[in-house]
C-alpha positions in Angstrom: 0.0 -0.3 0.0 2.6 2.4 1.0 4.8 1.2 -2.6 1.4 2.4 -4.3 1.1 5.7 -2.6 4.9 6.7 -3.1 4.5 5.7 -6.8 1.2 7.9 -7.0 3.1 11.2 -5.5 5.8 10.3 -7.7 3.6 10.6 -10.7 1.1 13.5 -9.2 4.7 15.4 -9.1 5.9 14.4 -12.6 3.1 15.6 -14.5 3.6 19.6 -14.0 7.1 18.7 -14.6 6.3 16.9 -17.9 4.3 20.0 -18.7 6.9 22.8 -18.0 8.1 24.6 -20.6 12.0 24.8 -21.0 12.7 28.3 -19.9 15.6 31.2 -20.3 17.7 32.3 -17.3 20.3 34.4 -19.0 21.5 36.6 -22.0 24.4 37.9 -22.5 26.3 39.7 -25.6 30.2 39.4 -25.7 32.1 41.8 -27.8 35.2 40.7 -29.2 37.8 42.2 -31.8 36.9 39.6 -34.8 33.2 38.9 -34.0 30.0 39.7 -31.7 28.9 36.9 -29.7 25.0 36.3 -28.4 24.3 33.7 -25.6 20.9 32.1 -25.0 20.9 29.9 -21.4 18.3 27.5 -20.9 16.9 25.1 -19.0 17.5 22.5 -21.6 19.1 21.9 -24.9 16.5 23.7 -27.3 16.0 23.4 -31.1 16.6 26.4 -33.1 16.6 28.0 -36.5 18.6 31.1 -36.9 18.3 33.4 -40.1 19.1 36.9 -41.0 16.8 39.7 -42.3 17.4 43.2 -44.8 16.2 46.5 -44.6 17.0 46.7 -41.8 19.4 44.3 -40.9 18.5 41.5 -38.3 19.5 38.2 -36.9 16.0 36.2 -36.4 16.0 33.4 -34.0 13.3 30.6 -33.6 12.9 28.4 -30.3 9.9 25.9 -29.2 8.0 28.0 -26.8 9.7 29.2 -23.5 9.4 30.6 -20.3 11.4 33.9 -20.3 12.6 34.1 -16.2 14.5 37.2 -16.8 14.8 40.6 -15.5 13.1 43.4 -17.6 16.2 45.2 -17.9 18.2 42.5 -20.0 16.2 43.5 -23.1 18.1 46.5 -23.0 21.2 45.3 -23.8 23.3 45.8 -26.2 27.3 46.0 -27.8 28.9 45.4 -31.1 26.9 44.4 -33.7 23.8 44.6 -31.6 21.9 47.9 -31.7 18.4 46.3 -29.8 17.0 43.5 -29.2 13.6 41.7 -28.0 12.1 38.6 -27.1 8.6 36.5 -26.6 6.2 34.8 -28.2 5.8 35.0 -32.2 3.1 32.3 -32.3 1.5 29.4 -30.5 4.4 26.9 -30.0 7.1 29.4 -31.2 9.3 31.9 -29.3 11.6 34.3 -31.1 14.4 36.9 -30.2 15.4 39.1 -32.7 18.6 41.0 -32.7 18.8 44.4 -34.9 22.1 44.9 -36.4 23.8 48.1 -36.7 24.6 47.0 -40.6 25.2 44.4 -42.6 26.3 40.9 -41.0 27.4 37.6 -41.5 26.8 34.8 -39.1 29.9 33.1 -38.7 28.8 30.1 -36.4 25.9 28.7 -34.3 26.5 26.1 -31.5 25.4 24.4 -28.4 27.1 24.1 -25.1 26.3 21.8 -22.6 25.8 22.4 -18.7 28.9 22.7 -16.6 29.4 24.1 -12.8 28.2 27.7 -13.5 26.0 27.5 -16.5 23.2 25.7 -18.1 22.6 24.9 -21.6 23.7 27.6 -23.7 22.7 28.5 -27.4 25.9 30.7 -28.7 25.7 32.7 -32.3 28.8 34.7 -33.2 28.4 37.0 -36.0 30.8 39.9 -37.7 29.8 42.7 -40.2 30.1 42.5 -44.0 30.1 44.8 -46.5 26.2 45.5 -47.9 27.0 43.8 -51.2 28.1 40.6 -49.7 25.0 40.0 -47.4 23.0 38.3 -49.4 25.2 35.3 -49.9 25.6 35.1 -46.3 22.1 34.5 -45.6 21.8 30.7 -45.2 19.9 29.4 -42.6 21.3 27.5 -39.4 19.1 25.1 -37.9 19.4 22.2 -35.3 19.7 18.5 -36.2 16.7 17.9 -33.4 13.7 19.5 -35.4 11.5 22.7 -34.7 8.0 23.0 -36.6 7.7 25.9 -38.5 5.4 28.9 -36.4 1.6 28.4 -36.7 -0.8 30.9 -37.5 -2.7 32.5 -34.6 -6.5 31.3 -35.4 -9.2 33.2 -33.5 -12.7 31.1 -34.2 -15.8 32.6 -33.4 -17.9 30.8 -30.9 -16.4 27.1 -32.6 -18.4 27.6 -35.5 -22.1 28.2 -33.7 -23.9 30.9 -35.6 -24.3 34.1 -32.9 -27.1 36.2 -34.2 -25.8 39.4 -31.8 -23.9 42.2 -33.3 -19.8 40.8 -33.5 -17.2 43.0 -32.1 -13.7 42.0 -32.5 -11.0 43.6 -30.1 -7.5 44.2 -30.9 -5.2 44.9 -27.8 -2.1 46.2 -30.1 1.7 44.5 -30.4 2.4 41.4 -27.9 4.6 38.5 -27.8 7.9 39.5 -29.5 6.8 43.0 -30.4 6.8 44.9 -27.1 5.2 48.3 -28.7 6.5 51.4 -26.7 8.0 51.2 -23.5 6.7 53.6 -20.9 8.7 55.6 -18.7 8.7 53.2 -15.5 9.6 50.4 -17.6 6.1 49.1 -18.4 5.0 47.9 -22.1 2.4 48.7 -24.3 1.3 45.1 -24.6 0.8 44.6 -21.1 -1.4 47.8 -20.7 -3.5 47.3 -23.7 -4.2 43.4 -23.0 -5.3 44.2 -19.7 -7.4 47.1 -20.7 -8.9 45.1 -23.8 -10.0 42.2 -21.1 -12.0 44.9 -18.7 -13.2 46.3 -22.3 -14.6 43.0 -23.4 -15.8 42.2 -19.8 -18.0 45.6 -19.6 -19.4 44.8 -23.5 -20.1 41.0 -22.8 -22.1 42.0 -19.7 -24.8 43.7 -21.7 -25.5 40.7 -23.4 -25.9 42.2 -26.5 -22.2 41.6 -28.1 -20.3 38.9 -29.4 -17.1 39.9 -28.4 -13.8 38.5 -29.8 -10.1 39.2 -29.1 -7.5 39.0 -31.8 -5.0 37.7 -28.9 -5.9 37.2 -25.4 -2.4 36.3 -24.2 1.3 37.5 -24.5 1.3 36.6 -28.2 2.4 38.3 -31.3 -0.2 38.3 -34.3 0.8 39.7 -37.8 -1.2 43.2 -39.0 -3.0 41.1 -41.5 -3.9 38.4 -39.7 -5.8 40.9 -37.0 -7.6 42.4 -39.8 -8.5 39.3 -41.2 -9.8 37.5 -37.8 -12.6 40.3 -37.9 -13.5 39.8 -41.8 -13.7 36.0 -40.9 -15.5 36.4 -38.3 -18.2 39.2 -39.8 -17.4 41.6 -37.6 -20.1 44.8 -37.3 -17.1 46.5 -35.9 -13.1 46.6 -35.3 -11.3 48.4 -32.5 -7.5 48.1 -31.9 -6.3 49.3 -28.9 -3.0 50.9 -28.5 -1.2 53.3 -25.8 1.4 56.0 -28.1 4.8 57.4 -27.1 6.7 60.4 -28.3 9.6 62.9 -28.1 7.9 65.3 -26.5 7.4 63.8 -23.2 4.4 66.8 -22.3 1.8 65.3 -24.8 -1.0 63.4 -23.2 -4.3 62.4 -23.6 -6.5 59.9 -25.5 -7.0 60.2 -29.0 -8.9 58.3 -31.7 -7.8 57.4 -35.5 -9.6 56.2 -38.4 -7.8 55.4 -41.6 -7.2 58.2 -44.3 -5.2 57.8 -47.8 -3.4 61.1 -46.1 -2.5 61.9 -42.5 -4.3 64.7 -40.4 -0.9 65.8 -39.1 2.0 65.2 -38.3 1.8 63.0 -35.1 -0.8 61.1 -36.8 1.3 60.3 -39.1 5.1 59.6 -37.4 2.2 57.0 -35.0 1.0 55.4 -38.4 4.5 55.2 -39.9 5.4 53.3 -36.0 2.1 51.0 -35.8 2.4 49.7 -39.4 6.2 48.8 -38.8 4.9 46.1 -35.8 5.8 42.9 -38.3 8.7 44.2 -39.1 9.9 44.3 -35.7 8.8 40.9 -35.3 11.2 39.7 -37.3 8.8 38.7 -40.1 10.1 38.7 -43.8 8.4 41.4 -45.9 10.3 41.2 -49.5 7.9 40.3 -52.0 4.7 40.9 -50.0 2.5 44.3 -51.0 3.2 47.6 -49.9 -0.1 48.0 -48.2 1.2 51.5 -46.7 2.8 53.3 -49.7 -0.5 53.2 -51.3 -4.3 52.9 -49.6 -6.4 52.5 -52.8 -10.0 52.9 -51.7 -12.9 51.5 -53.7 -16.6 52.2 -53.1 -17.1 50.0 -50.3 -14.0 50.4 -48.3 -15.2 54.5 -48.7 -18.5 53.6 -47.1 -17.1 51.5 -44.3 -14.8 54.7 -43.4 -18.2 56.4 -43.2 -19.4 54.0 -40.6 -16.0 54.6 -38.6 -15.7 58.4 -38.4 -19.6 58.2 -37.6 -18.4 55.8 -34.8 -15.4 57.8 -34.0 -17.3 61.4 -33.2 -19.7 59.5 -31.2 -16.8 58.0 -29.3 -15.0 61.5 -28.5 -18.4 62.7 -27.5 -18.7 60.3 -24.8 -15.0 60.3 -23.8 -14.9 64.2 -23.1 -15.4 65.8 -19.5 -14.3 62.1 -18.3 -10.7 61.5 -19.2 -7.4 63.8 -20.3 -8.0 64.4 -24.3 -5.2 64.6 -27.3 -6.6 67.8 -28.8 -8.2 67.6 -32.5 -9.2 64.1 -30.7 -10.0 62.4 -33.4 -7.4 62.2 -36.3 -6.7 60.3 -39.5 -4.1 58.5 -41.3 -2.8 55.2 -43.0 -3.0 52.4 -41.0 -3.0 49.2 -41.9 -4.4 47.3 -39.3 -7.8 49.3 -40.4 -7.6 48.4 -43.9 -10.7 45.7 -43.7 -13.1 47.3 -46.8 -15.7 45.6 -45.3 -15.4 46.5 -41.6 -15.7 49.7 -39.9 -12.5 50.1 -37.7 -11.2 52.5 -35.5 -7.8 52.8 -33.5 -8.2 54.1 -30.0 -4.9 55.9 -28.5 -5.3 55.2 -24.6 -2.7 57.8 -23.7 1.4 58.6 -23.8 3.4 55.9 -22.1 5.8 58.4 -22.7 4.1 61.1 -20.2 4.1 60.1 -16.3 0.8 61.4 -15.7 -0.6 59.3 -18.6 1.1 56.4 -17.5 -0.1 56.6 -13.9 -3.7 57.3 -15.5 -3.3 53.7 -17.5 -2.5 51.8 -14.7 -4.8 53.1 -12.4 -8.2 50.7 -12.2 -10.1 53.7 -11.1 -9.1 55.4 -14.3 -9.1 52.5 -16.8 -12.8 52.0 -15.9 -13.6 55.7 -16.9 -12.3 54.9 -20.2 -14.1 51.5 -20.9 -17.6 53.0 -19.9 -17.2 55.6 -22.6 -16.0 53.1 -25.1 -19.0 51.1 -24.2 -21.7 53.7 -24.1 -20.0 54.9 -27.9 -20.3 51.5 -28.8 -24.0 51.0 -27.3 -24.8 54.6 -29.2 -23.1 53.5 -32.6 -25.1 50.7 -32.9 -28.8 51.8 -32.0 -28.0 54.6 -34.3 -27.5 51.8 -36.9 -30.8 50.1 -35.9 -32.5 53.5 -36.6 -31.4 54.2 -39.9 -32.4 50.9 -40.8 
C-alpha cells in the first residue's frame, strides 16, 4: 500500500514537470575584436532556427515556446553589432528573439554548449560585419539537428463555428509577444497595458448581453497586422477596435486620441504614429520581401469609402462620450494610413489610450479607476453607434 502511494505521489509531481516549458535564465552579449557573440542560457537543449533579414538588418532566432525568467533590463542590452534586442512568443509553440544589427552582418557560427558547474545549456551565435553587397550571400539559415516545427498561424474562432445572431465586435490589443510596443517611463510595456485594458473592455461589453466580443489575442503573443484584420473579416465583424498606447519624443504630450483610416494623415503626429504602428511585423522579424506595400498606397473603392464613413461616425460618438470623463489630446479624432484598419468591409477604429512617454498618462493607465472611466465611455459609444445603426434601417 505504501509503495502504491509513493508511486502515485511520484506520478502527481511528474505531471507539472512534464508540462513545464523550457525556460531562458540569462542573455549575454560579448564584444570581441573579430566578432560579436550572443548567448542564450536555457534549462534544456533547444531546437533552433537562426537566420538574417535585410532592410533593416536583423538576426532572427526561432525556438520552442519558452518561459522567459528574466529581469526586464535584460532587453535593454546592446553591444558590438547588436543595437537592440527583443524576445517573446511569436506564434503558438514558437518563441522568437530578434536582434537589430548596426549594419550588414554574417553569422559565423551557431552552436550549443552543454551545462557545466556555472552555466546551463547555452545557445551561442557568433556574428561579424560584412559589406552590404556581400550580405545576400550570407543569408543561409542555421538549423538544429533536433527539428523545430514551423510557426503556426494565430487563429481566432468565432464561438467554435456556432452561429451567433448578436452584433460581433472584434477587439484588437496591439503588439504582443516578441513585439513589446512602446515602453513607458517606468519600463512598463505597451503590450501589457493594452491587453489588460482590452480584457476589461470585453468584460463590460459582454455584461450587456448584446454583443459577441472576440479578441485578436488573449495572451502575450505576436499577431501579424494582416491576421488581426482578417480575424475581423472572417468573424463577419460589425466593428473592429484596435487598442494602443502612444509614445512621443515630446513628453509633455498626453491624452487619449481616436484614429480612423485615411489616404492622407491629418497631422504630423498622426503620420508618425501610423508609421510606427505599421512597422509591427518588421519589429517581430517577419519577412516582408515580396509582400505588397500596403502602406505606400491605400486604394479605396466604394465599399471601403462607405466603411470609412461608418468608422468616422463611430469615432465622432466615441469622442463625445470621452469628453469630460478623461484627458483628451487636442483634435482628438485624427486620420492616417493604418494598415490594421484596412478591412474594406468592417468599420474600424484605433484608440490611443494615452502617452506612456508621459508620466501622468502612464499613471492614469495603470489606475484601475481611470481605466474604468475609459472602458465605460467606449462601451457607451458602442451602444450609441449600434442604436444609431438600427434606427437608420
